[in-house]
PAZAPA-4460 file (N, C-alpha, C; in steps of 0.05 Angstrom, whole numbers, plus 32768, in hexadecimal, padded with zeros to 4 digits):
% residues 230
    n_x    n_y    n_z   ca_x   ca_y   ca_z    c_x    c_y    c_z   seq   type   mol
   823A   829D   84F0   8224   828A   84F4   820B   8295   84E6     1      X     A
   8206   82AF   84E9   81EE   82BB   84DD   81F0   82B9   84BE     2      X     A
   8207   82BD   84B2   820A   82BC   8495   8204   82A0   848B     3      X     A
   820E   828C   849A   8209   8270   8492   81EB   8269   8493     4      X     A
   81DD   8273   84A7   81C0   826E   84A9   81B0   827A   8492     5      X     A
   81B7   8292   848B   81AA   829F   8474   81AF   8290   845B     6      X     A
   81C7   8286   8456   81CD   8276   843E   81BC   825D   843D     7      X     A
   81B9   8250   8455   81AA   8237   8456   818D   823C   844F     8      X     A
   8181   8252   8458   8166   8259   8452   8161   825E   8435     9      X     A
   8175   826A   8428   8173   826F   840C   8175   8256   83FB    10      X     A
   8184   8242   8404   8188   8229   83F5   8170   8217   83F7    11      X     A
   8162   8216   840D   814C   8204   8411   8136   8207   83FC    12      X     A
   812B   821F   83F7   8116   8221   83E2   8120   8217   83C7    13      X     A
   8139   821C   83C0   8143   8214   83A6   8144   81F6   83A4    14      X     A
   814C   81E8   83BA   814C   81CB   83BA   8130   81C0   83B8    15      X     A
   811D   81CC   83C6   8102   81C2   83C5   80F6   81C4   83A9    16      X     A
   80FC   81DA   839B   80F2   81DF   8380   80FD   81C9   836D    17      X     A
   8116   81C2   8370   8122   81AE   835F   8117   8193   8363    18      X     A
   810D   818D   837B   8102   8172   8381   80E5   8170   837A    19      X     A
   80D8   8185   8372   80BB   8185   836D   80B5   8173   8354    20      X     A
   80A1   8161   8356   809B   814F   833F   8090   815F   8327    21      X     A
   8097   8156   830F   808D   8164   82F7   806F   8162   82F5    22      X     A
   8063   8176   82EA   8046   8176   82E6   803E   8160   82D3    23      X     A
   8028   8151   82D8   8020   813B   82C6   8018   8146   82AB    24      X     A
   801F   8138   8296   8018   8140   827B   8007   812A   826D    25      X     A
   7FF6   811E   827D   7FE3   810A   8272   7FC7   810F   827C    26      X     A
   7FB4   8105   826E   7F98   8109   8276   7F88   80EF   8273    27      X     A
   7F6E   80F2   826F   7F5C   80DA   826F   7F46   80E0   825A    28      X     A
   7F40   80CB   824A   7F2A   80CD   8237   7F16   80B7   823E    29      X     A
   7EFE   80BF   8244   7EE9   80AB   824B   7ED1   80AF   8238    30      X     A
   7EC0   809C   8237   7EA8   809E   8226   7E95   8087   8228    31      X     A
   7E82   8087   8217   7E6E   8072   8216   7E68   806B   81F9    32      X     A
   7E62   8052   81F4   7E5C   8048   81D9   7E3E   8040   81D8    33      X     A
   7E30   804A   81C4   7E14   8043   81C0   7E10   8039   81A3    34      X     A
   7DFB   8029   81A0   7DF4   8021   8185   7DE1   8035   8178    35      X     A
   7DD7   802F   8160   7DC7   8043   8152   7DAC   8048   8160    36      X     A
   7DA4   8036   8171   7D8B   8039   8180   7D8F   8049   819A    37      X     A
   7DA9   804F   81A0   7DAF   805E   81B9   7DB4   804D   81D1    38      X     A
   7DB5   8032   81CD   7DBB   8020   81E3   7DD9   801D   81E7    39      X     A
   7DE1   801D   8200   7DFE   8019   8206   7E07   7FFE   81FD    40      X     A
   7E1F   7FFD   81F1   7E2A   7FE4   81E6   7E43   7FDB   81F5    41      X     A
   7E42   7FC3   8202   7E59   7FB8   820F   7E6C   7FA9   81FC    42      X     A
   7E84   7FA3   8205   7E97   7F93   81F6   7E9E   7F9E   81DB    43      X     A
   7E9E   7FB8   81D8   7EA6   7FC5   81BF   7EC4   7FCE   81C2    44      X     A
   7ED4   7FC9   81AE   7EF0   7FD1   81AF   7EF3   7FED   81A6    45      X     A
   7F00   7FFE   81B6   7F05   801A   81B0   7F23   801E   81AB    46      X     A
   7F29   802B   8195   7F45   8032   818D   7F4A   804F   8191    47      X     A
   7F61   8056   819D   7F68   8072   81A1   7F80   8079   818E    48      X     A
   7F7C   808D   817D   7F90   8094   8169   7F96   80B2   816B    49      X     A
   7FB0   80B8   816D   7FB8   80D4   816E   7FB6   80E1   8153    50      X     A
   7FAA   80F8   8151   7FA8   8106   8137   7FC3   810E   812D    51      X     A
   7FC7   810B   8112   7FE0   8112   8104   7FF8   8102   810E    52      X     A
   7FF3   80EB   811A   8009   80D9   8121   800D   80C4   810D    53      X     A
   8022   80B5   810F   8028   809F   80FC   8029   8085   810C    54      X     A
   8017   8083   8120   8016   806B   8130   800B   8054   8120    55      X     A
   8018   803D   8120   800F   8026   8112   7FF6   801B   8121    56      X     A
   7FE4   800F   8111   7FCB   8005   811D   7FD2   7FF0   8133    57      X     A
   7FE7   7FE1   812F   7FEE   7FCC   8142   7FF6   7FD7   815E    58      X     A
   7FFF   7FF1   815F   8007   7FFC   8178   7FF2   8010   8183    59      X     A
   7FDB   8012   8176   7FC6   8025   817F   7FBA   801B   8199    60      X     A
   7FB6   802D   81AC   7FAA   8026   81C5   7F8D   801E   81C2    61      X     A
   7F84   800B   81D2   7F68   8003   81D0   7F5D   7FFB   81EC    62      X     A
   7F43   7FFE   81EF   7F34   7FF6   8207   7F1A   7FE9   81FD    63      X     A
   7F0C   7FDC   8210   7EF3   7FCE   820A   7EDD   7FDA   821C    64      X     A
   7EC6   7FE0   8211   7EB1   7FEB   8221   7EA6   7FD7   8235    65      X     A
   7E9D   7FE1   824C   7E93   7FCF   8261   7E75   7FC9   825D    66      X     A
   7E68   7FBD   8271   7E4C   7FB5   826E   7E3A   7FCD   826A    67      X     A
   7E43   7FE4   8273   7E33   7FFD   826F   7E3B   800C   8256    68      X     A
   7E4C   8000   8246   7E55   800E   822E   7E6A   8023   8232    69      X     A
   7E75   8025   824A   7E89   803A   8251   7EA5   8030   824E    70      X     A
   7EB7   8043   8248   7ED3   803C   8245   7EE4   8054   824E    71      X     A
   7EFE   8050   8252   7F10   8066   825A   7F2D   805F   8251    72      X     A
   7F3A   8073   8247   7F57   8072   8241   7F65   8083   8256    73      X     A
   7F77   8077   8266   7F86   8085   827B   7FA1   808D   8271    74      X     A
   7FAC   80A1   827E   7FC7   80AB   8279   7FCC   80B1   825B    75      X     A
   7FBA   80C1   8250   7FBC   80C9   8234   7FCD   80E2   8232    76      X     A
   7FE2   80E2   8222   7FF3   80FA   821F   7FE4   8110   8211    77      X     A
   7FED   8129   8217   7FE0   8140   820A   7FDF   813D   81EC    78      X     A
   7FC9   8145   81E0   7FC7   8144   81C3   7FAA   8141   81BB    79      X     A
   7FA6   813F   81A1   7F8B   813B   8196   7F88   811E   818D    80      X     A
   7F71   8112   8194   7F6D   80F5   818E   7F52   80F0   8182    81      X     A
   7F51   80DA   8173   7F37   80D0   8169   7F32   80B5   8175    82      X     A
   7F19   80AF   817B   7F12   8095   8187   7F01   8086   8173    83      X     A
   7F0A   806D   816D   7EFC   805C   8159   7EF1   8044   8167    84      X     A
   7EDB   8039   815C   7ECE   8022   8169   7ECB   800B   8155    85      X     A
   7ECC   7FF2   815F   7EC8   7FDB   814D   7EBF   7FC3   815D    86      X     A
   7EAF   7FB2   8151   7EA7   7F98   815B   7E9F   7F87   8143    87      X     A
   7EB2   7F7A   8137   7EAD   7F6C   811D   7E99   7F56   8120    88      X     A
   7E99   7F48   8137   7E85   7F32   813B   7E69   7F3C   813B    89      X     A
   7E65   7F56   8142   7E4A   7F62   8142   7E45   7F72   8129    90      X     A
   7E56   7F70   8115   7E54   7F7E   80FB   7E5A   7F9C   80FD    91      X     A
   7E68   7FA4   8112   7E71   7FC0   8114   7E8E   7FC1   810B    92      X     A
   7E94   7FCB   80F3   7EAF   7FCA   80E8   7EC2   7FDE   80F6    93      X     A
   7EDC   7FDA   80F1   7EF0   7FEB   80FC   7EEE   8007   80F0    94      X     A
   7EE5   801A   80FF   7EE1   8035   80F4   7EFA   8045   80F0    95      X     A
   7F11   8039   80F5   7F2A   8047   80ED   7F2D   8048   80CF    96      X     A
   7F1E   8037   80C1   7F1E   8036   80A4   7F07   8045   8098    97      X     A
   7F0D   805A   8089   7EF8   806A   807C   7EE8   805A   8068    98      X     A
   7EF3   8043   8060   7EE6   8031   804D   7ECA   802A   8057    99      X     A
   7EC6   8027   8071   7EAD   801E   807B   7E98   8033   807E   100      X     A
   7E9F   804B   8085   7E8A   805F   808A   7E8F   807A   807D   101      X     A
   7EA9   8081   8079   7EAF   809B   806E   7EAA   80B2   8082   102      X     A
   7EA4   80AA   809B   7E9F   80BE   80B0   7EB8   80C3   80C0   103      X     A
   7EB8   80D9   80D0   7ECF   80E0   80E1   7EC9   80D8   80FE   104      X     A
   7EDC   80CB   810B   7ED9   80C3   8127   7EDA   80DC   8139   105      X     A
   7ECE   80DA   8151   7ECE   80F0   8164   7EEB   80F9   816B   106      X     A
   7EEE   8114   816E   7F08   811F   8174   7F08   8129   8191   107      X     A
   7F1E   8123   819F   7F20   812B   81BB   7F3B   8138   81BF   108      X     A
   7F3C   814F   81CC   7F55   815D   81D2   7F5C   815B   81EF   109      X     A
   7F75   8153   81F5   7F7E   8150   8211   7F96   8163   8214   110      X     A
   7F94   8175   8228   7FA9   8189   822D   7FA9   8190   824B   111      X     A
   7FBC   81A1   8253   7FBE   81A8   826F   7FA4   81B6   8278   112      X     A
   7F99   81C7   8267   7F80   81D5   826E   7F68   81C3   826F   113      X     A
   7F69   81AD   8260   7F52   819A   825F   7F5C   817E   825E   114      X     A
   7F66   8173   8275   7F73   8159   8275   7F5F   8141   8272   115      X     A
   7F46   8146   8276   7F32   8131   8274   7F1F   8136   825D   116      X     A
   7F1D   8122   824B   7F0A   8124   8235   7EF4   8110   8236   117      X     A
   7EDE   8116   822A   7EC7   8104   8229   7EBC   8102   820D   118      X     A
   7EB3   80EA   8205   7EA9   80E6   81EA   7E93   80D1   81EB   119      X     A
   7E7F   80D5   81D9   7E6A   80C1   81D6   7E6B   80B7   81B9   120      X     A
   7E6C   809D   81B6   7E6E   8090   819C   7E55   8081   8195   121      X     A
   7E4B   8087   817D   7E33   8078   8173   7E3C   8065   815D   122      X     A
   7E37   804C   8162   7E3F   8037   814E   7E2C   8037   8136   123      X     A
   7E36   802C   8121   7E25   8028   810A   7E2D   8039   80F2   124      X     A
   7E20   8033   80DC   7E0E   801D   80D8   7E1C   8002   80D8   125      X     A
   7E0D   7FEC   80DD   7E19   7FD2   80DC   7E22   7FCB   80C0   126      X     A
   7E37   7FBA   80BF   7E41   7FB1   80A5   7E35   7F96   809E   127      X     A
   7E3A   7F8D   8085   7E35   7F72   807D   7E50   7F64   807C   128      X     A
   7E52   7F4C   8071   7E6B   7F3E   806F   7E6C   7F2C   8057   129      X     A
   7E85   7F28   804E   7E8A   7F13   8039   7E9C   7EFF   8047   130      X     A
   7E94   7EE5   8045   7EA2   7ED0   8052   7EA7   7EBA   803D   131      X     A
   7EBC   7EA9   8042   7EC0   7E94   802F   7EDC   7E89   8030   132      X     A
   7EE5   7E7E   8019   7EFF   7E70   8017   7F0B   7E77   7FFC   133      X     A
   7F26   7E7A   7FFC   7F35   7E7F   7FE3   7F46   7E66   7FDE   134      X     A
   7F43   7E5A   7FC6   7F51   7E41   7FC0   7F5E   7E43   7FA4   135      X     A
   7F71   7E31   7FA0   7F7D   7E2E   7F85   7F69   7E1E   7F74   136      X     A
   7F62   7E29   7F5D   7F4D   7E1C   7F4C   7F56   7E00   7F42   137      X     A
   7F70   7DFC   7F3F   7F79   7DE3   7F35   7F7E   7DCE   7F4B   138      X     A
   7F8D   7DD6   7F5F   7F94   7DC3   7F74   7F7F   7DC1   7F8A   139      X     A
   7F6E   7DD5   7F8C   7F5A   7DD8   7FA1   7F66   7DDD   7FBD   140      X     A
   7F7F   7DE5   7FBD   7F8D   7DEB   7FD6   7F87   7E08   7FDE   141      X     A
   7F88   7E0E   7FF9   7F83   7E29   8002   7F98   7E3D   7FF8   142      X     A
   7F90   7E55   7FF3   7FA2   7E6B   7FEA   7FA0   7E82   7FFC   143      X     A
   7FB6   7E8E   8003   7FB6   7EA6   8014   7FB2   7EBF   8002   144      X     A
   7F9B   7ECC   8005   7F94   7EE2   7FF2   7F98   7EFE   7FFE   145      X     A
   7F97   7F11   7FEB   7F96   7F2D   7FF2   7F7D   7F39   7FE5   146      X     A
   7F6C   7F46   7FF5   7F54   7F51   7FEB   7F57   7F70   7FE7   147      X     A
   7F4B   7F7A   7FD2   7F49   7F97   7FCE   7F2B   7F9D   7FCA   148      X     A
   7F21   7FAE   7FDC   7F05   7FB5   7FDB   7F02   7FD3   7FD9   149      X     A
   7EEE   7FDD   7FCB   7EEA   7FF9   7FC7   7ECC   7FFF   7FC4   150      X     A
   7EC4   8016   7FCE   7EA8   801F   7FCA   7EA6   8029   7FAD   151      X     A
   7E94   801D   7F9E   7E92   8022   7F81   7E8C   8040   7F7C   152      X     A
   7E7B   804C   7F8C   7E74   8068   7F87   7E89   807C   7F91   153      X     A
   7E9C   8072   7FA1   7EB1   8083   7FAC   7ECB   8073   7FAE   154      X     A
   7EDA   8070   7F98   7EF3   8060   7F99   7F08   8069   7FAD   155      X     A
   7F05   8081   7FB8   7F18   808A   7FCC   7F14   807B   7FE6   156      X     A
   7EFD   806E   7FE9   7EF8   805E   8001   7EFE   8041   7FF9   157      X     A
   7F16   8038   8000   7F1E   801D   7FF9   7F2F   8011   800F   158      X     A
   7F33   7FF7   800D   7F43   7FE8   8022   7F50   7FD0   8015   159      X     A
   7F69   7FCB   801C   7F77   7FB3   8014   7F7F   7FA3   802E   160      X     A
   7F7B   7F89   802D   7F82   7F79   8044   7F89   7F5D   803C   161      X     A
   7F9D   7F52   804A   7FA5   7F36   8047   7F97   7F25   805C   162      X     A
   7F8B   7F0F   8054   7F7B   7EFF   8066   7F81   7EE2   8063   163      X     A
   7F79   7ED1   8075   7F7D   7EB4   8072   7F6C   7EA9   805B   164      X     A
   7F71   7E91   8052   7F61   7E86   803C   7F43   7E84   8044   165      X     A
   7F3E   7E7E   805D   7F22   7E80   8067   7F1E   7E9B   8073   166      X     A
   7F0D   7EAB   8068   7F0C   7EC7   806F   7EEF   7ED0   8077   167      X     A
   7EEF   7EE7   8084   7ED6   7EF6   808A   7EDE   7F13   808B   168      X     A
   7ED2   7F23   8079   7ED8   7F3F   8077   7EBE   7F4F   8077   169      X     A
   7EBD   7F63   8089   7EA6   7F74   808A   7EA5   7F88   8072   170      X     A
   7E8D   7F8D   8069   7E89   7FA0   8053   7E74   7FB5   805A   171      X     A
   7E77   7FCE   8051   7E62   7FE2   8056   7E47   7FD7   804C   172      X     A
   7E33   7FD9   805C   7E19   7FCD   8054   7E0B   7FDF   8040   173      X     A
   7DFA   7FD2   802F   7DEA   7FDF   801A   7DFB   7FF2   8009   174      X     A
   7E13   7FE8   8002   7E26   7FF8   7FF2   7E32   7FE6   7FDD   175      X     A
   7E35   7FF1   7FC5   7E42   7FE2   7FAF   7E60   7FE2   7FB3   176      X     A
   7E6B   7FC9   7FB5   7E88   7FC6   7FBA   7E95   7FB7   7FA4   177      X     A
   7EAB   7FC2   7F9A   7EBB   7FB2   7F86   7ECF   7FA1   7F96   178      X     A
   7ED3   7F89   7F8C   7EE3   7F75   7F9A   7EF6   7F67   7F87   179      X     A
   7F10   7F68   7F8E   7F24   7F58   7F7F   7F36   7F4A   7F92   180      X     A
   7F40   7F33   7F89   7F50   7F22   7F9B   7F6A   7F1A   7F8B   181      X     A
   7F80   7F1C   7F99   7F9A   7F15   7F8C   7FAB   7F04   7F9E   182      X     A
   7FBE   7EF6   7F93   7FD2   7EE7   7FA2   7FE9   7EE1   7F8F   183      X     A
   8002   7EE3   7F98   8019   7EDE   7F87   8017   7EC2   7F79   184      X     A
   801B   7EC2   7F5F   801A   7EA9   7F50   7FFF   7EA3   7F45   185      X     A
   7FEC   7EB5   7F48   7FD0   7EB0   7F3F   7FC6   7EC8   7F2F   186      X     A
   7FB3   7EC3   7F1D   7FA5   7ED8   7F0F   7F93   7EE7   7F23   187      X     A
   7F90   7F01   7F1E   7F7E   7F11   7F2F   7F61   7F08   7F2B   188      X     A
   7F52   7F08   7F40   7F36   7EFF   7F40   7F24   7F17   7F46   189      X     A
   7F0E   7F1A   7F36   7EFB   7F2F   7F3B   7EE0   7F23   7F41   190      X     A
   7ED0   7F32   7F51   7EB6   7F27   7F5A   7EA5   7F1E   7F42   191      X     A
   7E97   7F08   7F46   7E87   7EFB   7F31   7E98   7EEF   7F1B   192      X     A
   7EB1   7EEA   7F21   7EC3   7EDC   7F0E   7EC7   7EEC   7EF4   193      X     A
   7EC6   7F06   7EF6   7ECB   7F17   7EDF   7EE8   7F14   7ED6   194      X     A
   7EED   7F18   7EBC   7F09   7F16   7EB2   7F1A   7F2E   7EB8   195      X     A
   7F0D   7F45   7EBD   7F1B   7F5D   7EC5   7F09   7F6F   7ED5   196      X     A
   7F14   7F86   7EDF   7F05   7F98   7EF0   7EED   7FA4   7EE2   197      X     A
   7EEF   7FA9   7EC8   7ED9   7FB6   7EBA   7EC1   7FA4   7EB8   198      X     A
   7EC5   7F8A   7EB9   7EAE   7F78   7EB6   7EA3   7F6E   7ED1   199      X     A
   7EAF   7F77   7EE7   7EA7   7F6E   7F01   7E8E   7F7D   7F0A   200      X     A
   7E7B   7F6F   7F16   7E64   7F7B   7F22   7E69   7F80   7F3F   201      X     A
   7E5C   7F94   7F4B   7E61   7F9A   7F67   7E54   7F86   7F7A   202      X     A
   7E60   7F83   7F91   7E56   7F72   7FA7   7E46   7F84   7FBA   203      X     A
   7E2F   7F7B   7FC2   7E1E   7F8C   7FD4   7E11   7F7A   7FE9   204      X     A
   7E14   7F81   8003   7E09   7F72   8019   7DF9   7F85   802B   205      X     A
   7DE5   7F7A   8038   7DD6   7F8A   804C   7DE2   7F88   8067   206      X     A
   7DD9   7F98   807A   7DE3   7F97   8095   7DDF   7F7C   80A1   207      X     A
   7DF4   7F71   80AE   7DF5   7F57   80BB   7DF1   7F3F   80A8   208      X     A
   7DF2   7F44   808E   7DF0   7F2F   807A   7E0C   7F24   8074   209      X     A
   7E0F   7F0A   8070   7E28   7EFE   8068   7E25   7EF1   804C   210      X     A
   7E37   7EF8   803A   7E37   7EED   801F   7E4E   7ED9   801E   211      X     A
   7E48   7EC0   8017   7E5C   7EAB   8015   7E68   7EA8   7FF9   212      X     A
   7E83   7EA7   7FF8   7E91   7EA4   7FDE   7EA6   7E8E   7FE0   213      X     A
   7EA8   7E7F   7FCB   7EBF   7E6E   7FC7   7ECF   7E79   7FAF   214      X     A
   7EE6   7E84   7FB5   7EF6   7E92   7FA0   7F0C   7E7F   7F96   215      X     A
   7F0B   7E79   7F7D   7F1E   7E67   7F70   7F32   7E77   7F60   216      X     A
   7F4B   7E77   7F68   7F60   7E86   7F5A   7F6E   7E74   7F46   217      X     A
   7F72   7E7F   7F2E   7F7F   7E70   7F18   7F9D   7E75   7F19   218      X     A
   7FAD   7E60   7F1A   7FCA   7E64   7F1A   7FD3   7E72   7F01   219      X     A
   7FE7   7E83   7F04   7FF3   7E90   7EEC   8001   7E7B   7EDB   220      X     A
   8002   7E7F   7EC1   800E   7E6C   7EAF   802C   7E69   7EB4   221      X     A
   8038   7E7F   7EBD   8055   7E7E   7EC0   805D   7E79   7EDD   222      X     A
   804B   7E6D   7EED   8051   7E68   7F09   8046   7E4D   7F11   223      X     A
   8057   7E3F   7F20   804E   7E25   7F2B   804C   7E27   7F49   224      X     A
   804C   7E40   7F53   804C   7E44   7F70   8032   7E3B   7F7C   225      X     A
   8034   7E2E   7F93   801C   7E26   7FA2   801C   7E34   7FBD   226      X     A
   8005   7E3E   7FC4   8003   7E4C   7FDE   8002   7E38   7FF4   227      X     A
   8010   7E3D   800B   8010   7E2A   8022   7FF3   7E29   802D   228      X     A
   7FEB   7E11   8036   7FD1   7E0E   8042   7FCE   7E1F   805B   229      X     A
   7FB6   7E29   8060   7FB1   7E3A   8077   7FA7   7E29   808F   230      X     A
***
């Protein structure tokens, strides 16, 4: 009987150790968003991106700042993260694109030794915008375009995007931008209707300014393709 009791006492601690829950491996990132004047900004979208990851933008986590400009990401796995901010309706572009600012977003490290991170984000500068419609020059029908934009003084800062025929795209303010538009079955279009890139003049808008364009694409001679209406 004594031997059995000793064996039972030895087994109990082992069983308890096996049933212990694993230590949590997630943390929390919180912060506040302010504008250039230092005022807290509500309704700003924040994107959380893990450094050196290959996460697609469509799967990136996001939160929206509250009335006090505050936000929080819960259950964030250990790692290094950058936090990006955007509000296109207020002319604050998506800062995940270096095309807009060329600046680096705040970096936050989450680990067992420091599971809670804090960051303060300052928005700005505000962008301008180019808005308008892309149509077939012959039929006057809408065309689905692809835009390529680049900072003229720094061609490494560029962006390509496919948009509806009626478009609105934010541009870095007070900056010379080269603009070209393409679509299958059409000749490439350059800003100011230049015949090629060398003859195109840059597009420049101020903060919160919108430049309206009607872009007429010329069908290629060897193509009768028509773009579906948008």
